Each structure stands twice: as structure tokens, then as C-alpha cells.
TIRO-2110 file (N, C-alpha, C; in Angstrom, 1 decimal):
// TIRO-2110
1.0, -1.4, 0.3, N, 1, A
0.1, -0.3, 0.4, CA, 1, A
1.5, 1.2, 0.0, C, 1, A
0.4, 2.2, -0.4, N, 2, A
1.0, 3.2, -0.8, CA, 2, A
0.7, 4.7, -0.6, C, 2, A
1.2, 4.8, 1.2, N, 3, A
-0.1, 6.3, 1.4, CA, 3, A
0.7, 7.6, 0.9, C, 3, A
-0.6, 7.9, 0.5, N, 4, A
-0.5, 8.9, -0.2, CA, 4, A
-0.8, 10.3, 0.2, C, 4, A
-1.6, 10.3, 1.7, N, 5, A
-1.7, 11.8, 1.9, CA, 5, A
-2.1, 11.6, 3.7, C, 5, A
-2.2, 12.8, 4.1, N, 6, A
-1.8, 12.6, 5.6, CA, 6, A
-3.4, 11.6, 6.2, C, 6, A
-4.8, 11.2, 5.6, N, 7, A
-5.3, 10.7, 5.8, CA, 7, A
-5.3, 8.7, 6.3, C, 7, A
-4.5, 8.9, 4.5, N, 8, A
-4.0, 7.6, 4.5, CA, 8, A
-3.3, 7.5, 6.0, C, 8, A
-2.2, 8.0, 6.4, N, 9, A
-1.5, 7.8, 7.4, CA, 9, A
-2.1, 7.7, 8.4, C, 9, A
-3.0, 8.2, 8.4, N, 10, A
-4.0, 8.4, 9.9, CA, 10, A
-4.5, 6.6, 9.5, C, 10, A
-5.2, 6.4, 9.2, N, 11, A
-6.2, 5.7, 8.9, CA, 11, A
-4.9, 4.3, 9.3, C, 11, A
-3.8, 4.2, 8.5, N, 12, A
-2.5, 2.9, 8.6, CA, 12, A
-2.7, 2.7, 10.5, C, 12, A
-2.4, 4.1, 11.4, N, 13, A
-1.8, 4.4, 12.0, CA, 13, A
-2.8, 3.3, 13.2, C, 13, A
-4.6, 4.3, 13.0, N, 14, A
-5.1, 3.2, 13.6, CA, 14, A
-6.1, 2.1, 13.7, C, 14, A
-5.3, 1.8, 12.3, N, 15, A
-5.1, -0.2, 11.8, CA, 15, A
-4.1, -0.9, 12.7, C, 15, A
-3.0, 0.0, 12.3, N, 16, A
-2.5, -0.7, 13.4, CA, 16, A
-2.3, -0.8, 14.6, C, 16, A
-2.9, 0.7, 15.7, N, 17, A
-3.3, -0.1, 16.9, CA, 17, A
-4.4, -1.6, 17.0, C, 17, A
-5.5, -0.5, 16.2, N, 18, A
-6.3, -2.5, 16.7, CA, 18, A
-6.3, -3.8, 16.0, C, 18, A
-4.6, -3.2, 15.6, N, 19, A
-3.8, -4.7, 14.9, CA, 19, A
-3.4, -5.3, 16.3, C, 19, A
-2.6, -4.4, 16.8, N, 20, A
-1.7, -4.6, 18.7, CA, 20, A
-2.8, -5.3, 19.5, C, 20, A
-4.0, -4.4, 19.5, N, 21, A
-5.1, -4.7, 20.6, CA, 21, A
-5.3, -5.9, 20.5, C, 21, A
-5.5, -6.6, 18.7, N, 22, A
-6.6, -8.3, 19.3, CA, 22, A
-5.3, -8.9, 19.0, C, 22, A
-3.8, -8.8, 19.2, N, 23, A
-3.0, -9.9, 18.9, CA, 23, A
-2.7, -10.3, 20.7, C, 23, A
-3.4, -8.8, 21.3, N, 24, A
-3.0, -9.2, 22.7, CA, 24, A
-4.0, -9.6, 23.7, C, 24, A
-5.0, -9.7, 22.4, N, 25, A
-6.4, -10.6, 22.9, CA, 25, A
-6.2, -12.2, 22.7, C, 25, A
-5.4, -12.0, 21.4, N, 26, A
-5.3, -13.3, 20.8, CA, 26, A
-4.1, -14.3, 21.8, C, 26, A
-3.0, -13.4, 22.4, N, 27, A
-2.0, -13.9, 23.7, CA, 27, A
-3.0, -14.5, 24.1, C, 27, A
-4.0, -13.3, 25.2, N, 28, A
-4.7, -13.8, 25.9, CA, 28, A
-5.9, -15.3, 25.7, C, 28, A
-5.6, -15.0, 25.0, N, 29, A
-7.4, -16.8, 24.5, CA, 29, A
-6.1, -17.9, 24.9, C, 29, A
-4.5, -18.0, 24.6, N, 30, A
-3.6, -19.1, 23.8, CA, 30, A
-3.9, -19.8, 25.7, C, 30, A
-4.5, -20.9, 25.4, N, 31, A
-4.3, -21.8, 26.7, CA, 31, A
-4.3, -23.3, 26.8, C, 31, A
-3.9, -24.1, 27.6, N, 32, A
-3.3, -25.8, 27.2, CA, 32, A
-5.0, -25.8, 27.1, C, 32, A
-5.5, -26.9, 25.8, N, 33, A
-6.2, -26.9, 25.0, CA, 33, A
-7.1, -26.3, 24.1, C, 33, A
-6.8, -25.3, 23.8, N, 34, A
-7.4, -24.0, 23.1, CA, 34, A
-7.0, -24.3, 21.5, C, 34, A
-8.2, -24.3, 20.8, N, 35, A
-7.5, -24.7, 19.0, CA, 35, A
-7.5, -23.2, 18.3, C, 35, A
-6.6, -23.3, 17.5, N, 36, A
-6.5, -22.0, 16.8, CA, 36, A
-7.6, -21.2, 16.2, C, 36, A
-8.9, -22.5, 15.9, N, 37, A
-10.1, -21.5, 15.4, CA, 37, A
-11.0, -21.0, 16.9, C, 37, A
-10.6, -21.8, 17.7, N, 38, A
-11.3, -20.8, 19.1, CA, 38, A
-10.5, -19.3, 18.9, C, 38, A
-9.4, -19.7, 19.4, N, 39, A
-8.2, -17.7, 19.0, CA, 39, A
-8.5, -17.3, 17.6, C, 39, A
-8.4, -17.5, 16.8, N, 40, A
-8.8, -17.1, 15.3, CA, 40, A
-10.8, -16.4, 15.6, C, 40, A
-11.6, -17.2, 16.1, N, 41, A
-12.7, -16.6, 16.0, CA, 41, A
-12.5, -15.5, 17.2, C, 41, A
-12.2, -16.0, 18.5, N, 42, A
-12.4, -15.1, 19.0, CA, 42, A
-11.7, -13.6, 18.8, C, 42, A
-10.4, -13.4, 18.2, N, 43, A
-9.9, -11.7, 17.3, CA, 43, A
-10.6, -11.6, 16.4, C, 43, A
-11.8, -12.5, 15.8, N, 44, A
-12.5, -12.2, 14.8, CA, 44, A
-13.3, -11.2, 15.7, C, 44, A
-14.2, -11.7, 16.8, N, 45, A
-15.3, -11.1, 17.8, CA, 45, A
-14.5, -9.7, 18.3, C, 45, A
-13.8, -9.6, 18.7, N, 46, A
-12.4, -8.0, 19.1, CA, 46, A
-12.5, -7.3, 17.9, C, 46, A
-12.3, -7.4, 16.5, N, 47, A
-11.8, -7.0, 15.7, CA, 47, A
-13.4, -6.4, 15.6, C, 47, A
-13.9, -7.2, 15.0, N, 48, A
-16.0, -6.6, 14.8, CA, 48, A
-16.5, -5.5, 15.5, C, 48, A
-16.2, -5.8, 16.8, N, 49, A
-16.3, -5.2, 18.7, CA, 49, A
-16.1, -3.7, 18.2, C, 49, A
-14.4, -4.1, 17.4, N, 50, A
-13.9, -2.4, 17.3, CA, 50, A
-14.7, -1.5, 16.3, C, 50, A
-15.6, -2.4, 15.0, N, 51, A
-15.8, -1.3, 13.6, CA, 51, A
-14.8, -2.2, 12.5, C, 51, A
-14.0, -3.5, 12.9, N, 52, A
-13.1, -3.9, 11.4, CA, 52, A
-14.5, -4.7, 10.9, C, 52, A
-14.2, -5.0, 9.5, N, 53, A
-15.5, -5.4, 8.9, CA, 53, A
-14.4, -5.6, 7.5, C, 53, A
-14.5, -6.8, 7.4, N, 54, A
-13.8, -7.2, 6.3, CA, 54, A
-14.7, -9.0, 6.1, C, 54, A
-14.5, -9.0, 4.9, N, 55, A
-15.6, -10.5, 4.0, CA, 55, A
-14.7, -10.9, 3.6, C, 55, A
-15.1, -12.0, 3.1, N, 56, A
-14.2, -13.2, 2.0, CA, 56, A
-15.0, -13.4, 1.1, C, 56, A
-13.8, -13.1, -0.1, N, 57, A
-14.1, -13.6, -1.5, CA, 57, A
-14.6, -14.7, -1.7, C, 57, A
-15.6, -14.8, -2.8, N, 58, A
-15.9, -16.4, -2.7, CA, 58, A
-14.3, -17.2, -3.8, C, 58, A
-13.4, -16.7, -3.9, N, 59, A
-12.3, -18.0, -3.8, CA, 59, A
-11.9, -18.2, -2.2, C, 59, A
-12.6, -18.0, -1.8, N, 60, A
-12.2, -19.0, 0.3, CA, 60, A
-11.4, -18.1, 0.0, C, 60, A
-10.1, -17.3, 0.3, N, 61, A
-9.3, -16.8, 0.7, CA, 61, A
-8.8, -15.3, 1.0, C, 61, A
-9.8, -14.2, -0.7, N, 62, A
-9.0, -13.1, -0.6, CA, 62, A
-9.6, -12.3, 0.5, C, 62, A
-9.0, -11.8, 1.3, N, 63, A
-9.9, -10.8, 2.1, CA, 63, A
-10.2, -9.6, 1.5, C, 63, A
-11.5, -9.1, 1.6, N, 64, A
-11.8, -7.9, 1.5, CA, 64, A
-12.3, -6.8, 2.5, C, 64, A
-12.0, -5.1, 2.1, N, 65, A
-13.2, -4.6, 3.3, CA, 65, A
-14.8, -4.3, 2.8, C, 65, A
-15.2, -3.8, 3.6, N, 66, A
-16.6, -3.9, 4.0, CA, 66, A
-16.6, -3.2, 2.0, C, 66, A
-16.5, -2.5, 1.9, N, 67, A
-16.2, -1.5, 0.8, CA, 67, A
-15.4, -2.4, -0.6, C, 67, A
-15.2, -3.6, -0.7, N, 68, A
-14.5, -4.1, -1.6, CA, 68, A
-12.9, -3.9, -1.7, C, 68, A
-12.6, -2.9, -0.8, N, 69, A
-10.8, -2.4, -0.9, CA, 69, A
-10.0, -4.3, -0.8, C, 69, A
-8.9, -4.6, -0.8, N, 70, A
-8.0, -5.1, -1.1, CA, 70, A
-8.0, -5.3, 0.8, C, 70, A
-7.7, -6.4, 1.9, N, 71, A
-7.5, -5.9, 2.8, CA, 71, A
-6.2, -6.0, 3.7, C, 71, A
-5.2, -6.2, 4.4, N, 72, A
-4.2, -7.2, 4.5, CA, 72, A
-4.5, -8.3, 5.6, C, 72, A
-3.4, -9.0, 4.8, N, 73, A
-4.3, -10.7, 6.0, CA, 73, A
-2.7, -10.9, 6.0, C, 73, A
-2.9, -11.3, 7.3, N, 74, A
-1.2, -11.9, 7.6, CA, 74, A
-0.9, -13.1, 8.7, C, 74, A
-0.5, -14.2, 8.4, N, 75, A
-0.5, -15.3, 9.2, CA, 75, A
0.8, -15.8, 9.5, C, 75, A
0.6, -16.0, 10.9, N, 76, A
2.2, -16.9, 11.2, CA, 76, A
2.4, -18.0, 11.4, C, 76, A
3.0, -19.0, 11.7, N, 77, A
3.1, -20.0, 12.2, CA, 77, A
3.3, -20.5, 13.8, C, 77, A
2.2, -20.8, 14.4, N, 78, A
3.2, -20.8, 16.2, CA, 78, A
3.0, -22.0, 16.3, C, 78, A
3.9, -22.3, 17.8, N, 79, A
3.3, -23.7, 18.4, CA, 79, A
3.6, -22.8, 19.7, C, 79, A
2.6, -24.1, 20.6, N, 80, A
2.2, -23.8, 22.2, CA, 80, A
2.5, -24.3, 22.5, C, 80, A
4.0, -23.8, 23.2, N, 81, A
4.2, -25.2, 24.8, CA, 81, A
4.3, -24.8, 26.2, C, 81, A
3.5, -25.8, 26.7, N, 82, A
3.2, -25.1, 27.7, CA, 82, A
2.3, -24.2, 28.3, C, 82, A
1.4, -23.8, 27.8, N, 83, A
0.4, -22.3, 27.1, CA, 83, A
1.0, -21.4, 27.2, C, 83, A
2.4, -21.0, 26.1, N, 84, A
3.1, -20.1, 25.7, CA, 84, A
3.0, -20.4, 24.2, C, 84, A
2.5, -19.6, 23.6, N, 85, A
3.1, -19.1, 21.9, CA, 85, A
4.8, -19.4, 21.9, C, 85, A
5.1, -19.8, 20.6, N, 86, A
6.1, -19.4, 20.3, CA, 86, A
6.1, -19.2, 18.7, C, 86, A
5.9, -17.8, 18.6, N, 87, A
5.8, -17.8, 16.9, CA, 87, A
7.4, -18.2, 16.3, C, 87, A
7.1, -19.1, 15.2, N, 88, A
8.1, -19.5, 14.7, CA, 88, A
8.2, -18.7, 13.1, C, 88, A
7.3, -17.8, 12.8, N, 89, A
7.7, -16.8, 11.3, CA, 89, A
7.8, -15.7, 11.4, C, 89, A
7.6, -15.5, 12.9, N, 90, A
8.0, -13.7, 12.9, CA, 90, A
9.6, -13.6, 12.2, C, 90, A
9.5, -12.1, 11.9, N, 91, A
10.0, -11.3, 11.3, CA, 91, A
11.2, -11.6, 12.2, C, 91, A
END
């Protein structure tokens, strides 16, 4: 994404803050016996409660915002040992 205006920068910062809060919610949900599906659904509920609106395209993979713009989609591979998540794909 290219940031072309101050409004774009403000929007990116807002999304970054929401992402950070969502990750914290996910981290808190990790416990022995929890599944990635449960963690994902909790993250989606939290993000939606904060106003995020993303829909899945017909291909079952592409994510778009409510106004059909492409949405950022990022995944990590994690291992959970003794209730502690270890992110394997972090940069």
C-alpha cells in the first residue's frame, strides 16, 4: 500500500493500533487445550466489536474490506508449549 496523504497515514495508524490490541486478545486466549479455531474466532469477534469489517471473497482466500478494497492478511506459524506461544515465522 502506498500512503498518499495524511488521511492514509492516520488510517494506517488506526489499523495498526487495532491489530496490536487484537494480538493481545489472542495472546490472552492461548491456554492448554485451546484450538487455533477458537483463538481465530475470538480475534474476529474482538476486531468486529472495534469496527473492523472484512469479508471473504468467493475464492475462499482473498480478504476485502466492507467497501471491497483489498484487506491486509497476515499469518504466522505458531507452536504452543506449556501454554506459551512461540511464533516461528516472525521477522
